DRENVEX-470337 format. One record per residue: residue in one letter; z, x, y of N, C-alpha, C in turn. Coordinates in steps of 0.05 Angstrom, whole numbers, plus 5000, padded with zeros to 4 digits. Layout:
<rs>
AZXYZXYZXY
...
</rs>
This chain:
<rs>
M719474074044718673914021716173894005
S715573873989713273813969712573553962
V709473573959708173343962709473103934
K710373213918712072993900714272883910
D715973013928718072833938716472643965
E714572673963713572503986712272243969
L711772223946710272053924712671873918
V711971593923713671413917713471363883
E715771323873716571273842716171003835
L714270933818714070633813715170633788
D716470473771717070273741714470303737
H714170433711712170423697711570253681
K713370143664713369873653712869653663
N713969643686713369383705710669423717
T709769633726707669693737705069643720
Q705769663692703569603670703369303673
V706169213667706168923662704068803686
V705268853711703868713735700968723730
I699968993733697369023725695468903708
E696768873684694768793661695468463667
E697068343688696768073692694768003710
V694468203729692368163749689568203724
F689468333709686968373699686668113681
K688668003665688567733654687567513677
K688467503691687367363714684567363725
Y683667633727681067673732678667623713
Q679667633688678667563659678067263665
F679567123670679666813669678466743684
F678466883713676866773731673966813730
K673366973715669867113712670067013689
S671366893671670266753642669966453650
T670466343667670966013671669765953698
T668365703696668265603722668865313725
F669265283754670264973757668764843777
E667664583767666164453785668464253809
E666864173825668564053845669463773834
P672063633830672863403823671063163831
E670362993815668362783823671062613845
A669062423857670962323873672562123865
N672261953838673861763824675961903815
I676362143807678262293792679762403815
A679562503836680262613856683162463865
S685462443858687262303868689762473875
S691962463883694162603901694662753877
V694862783853695562913833693463143833
C691363093830688663293827689263483850
D689863343874689763473901691963663899
E693963633886696763913881695564033862
I694664003845693864133823691064343829
N689664203853687264363864688364603880
S689564803868689965043883688465253887
N688765493891687365693891685765733864
V687165683843685665723813683165573809
F683165353822680565193825679065203853
D679665363873677465433890675865583884
P673365613881671265773873671366013894
E671665973914672366173944673966363938
A675766273930679066373924678466553895
R677066523882676566613852675066793864
R672866783875671067003878672267243895
S673867133914674567313933676667503916
F678267393899680267553880678767713862
C676667673851675367833832674268063848
E673067973870671768203884673868413902
K676168353906678268503912679568703895
V679868563864680768723848678268913840
E675768873843673769053837673869263856
R674069203880674169353903676469553900
A678969493888680869653882680769823862
V679069763838678069943819676270143828
D674770113842672670253851673570463862
K675970473875677070713890678370913879
I678870843847680171043830678571273822
Y679371463811678271693799675871563773
A674471713770671471673753672771603723
K674571743712675571773683677371483682
E679371493705680971203706679471013711
K676970943726675470723733674070633704
F673570883694671770733661673870723645
L676570773645677970653623679270373635
V679570383657680370113669678169873660
T675569953673673369743672672769713637
E672969883619671869883591674669703580
R676569783584679269653571680169393588
Y679569343611681269063625678768873637
M676769063645675168773661672168713643
K672268823616669668733609670368523585
D668568313577669868123562669868203526
N669368423524669668463495672768523480
H674868553494677268603485678068813466
V676969123485677469303470680469373467
T681769453445684469543445684869823451
D688069843459688470123470687070353444
I688070293422687070463403683870543396
R683070293404680170343398678470493421
M679670493449680070633464679370993467
Y682071003454682271273455681471423429
T680271243408679271353385675871333381
D675571113402672871103397670671123426
V672370903443670170923473670971233487
M673471323487674171533501675571713482
P674371833459675671983444677672233457
M680272173455682572363464684972273449
S686972433453689772393439690872103460
R692671993440694171793450695271853477
D696772073476698272193496696872223528
T694472313515692672363542691872083552
Y691171893536689671633543691971493565
A694671513552696271393566697471563586
K697171763600697471943621694871843638
I692471843629690071743652690671423658
R691871253636691870973641694570963663
R696771133658699271123679697271163706
S696671363709695771453735693971333742
A692071143730690770893740691770683750
F693970613733695570383744697270463766
Y698070763775699470823795697470693817
S695570873819693670853847692370563848
L692470383822691570103826693269923840
A695870013834698469903845698269873879
F697670113887697570123921694970033926
N692769993912690069923919690669593920
L691169443899692069183894694569053914
S695769283925698069203943696269163971
Y694969353975692769364002692069094006
F690369013983688768763980690768503988
K693268573980695068273976694768153952
I694368283930694468203904696868163896
I698468463895700968453888702968643908
D705268573904707568663924708168903912
I707369153920708169443916711469493912
N712569323931715469383929717269313911
E715569113896717269033873716669233850
L716069413850715169623829716369893837
I717069953858718370173871721170203852
V721270413841724070483825726470423836
A727170533863729670393876729770163882
N727569983883727869703888728369503859
C727169693838727269513812730669563803
E731169783804733969813798736569623814
K735469543834737369383853737769063837
R735469003823735468743816737468683794
</rs>
């Protein structure tokens, strides 16, 4: 049995969509703050809306888990992910592989795919995503 036979195959497109959604949430949490609602505003409707997105501790915990997941991937992948998805400068893929990390588009895509593969497992470990939804065999059953 080869090593490749032991690795789980993830659906690349679904994985990319899910990981990019995590980074959108990360960016949102990092770029906004929420104050505790004033007593006169806090109604039952506000209580229902006041889910994790408004809970500063949950937001901090989410961002910390994402950062820890990214810290565990290889240096080149980490640089790509950090520059492209975690900073607030909104760098495009084209700018990434022409200016920030000069390389071919195919090489860039290969590094990003590898980073997202590792991140999928890391983010699953931190219970941010469900890896089972990304496994090829499970995606085909839907």
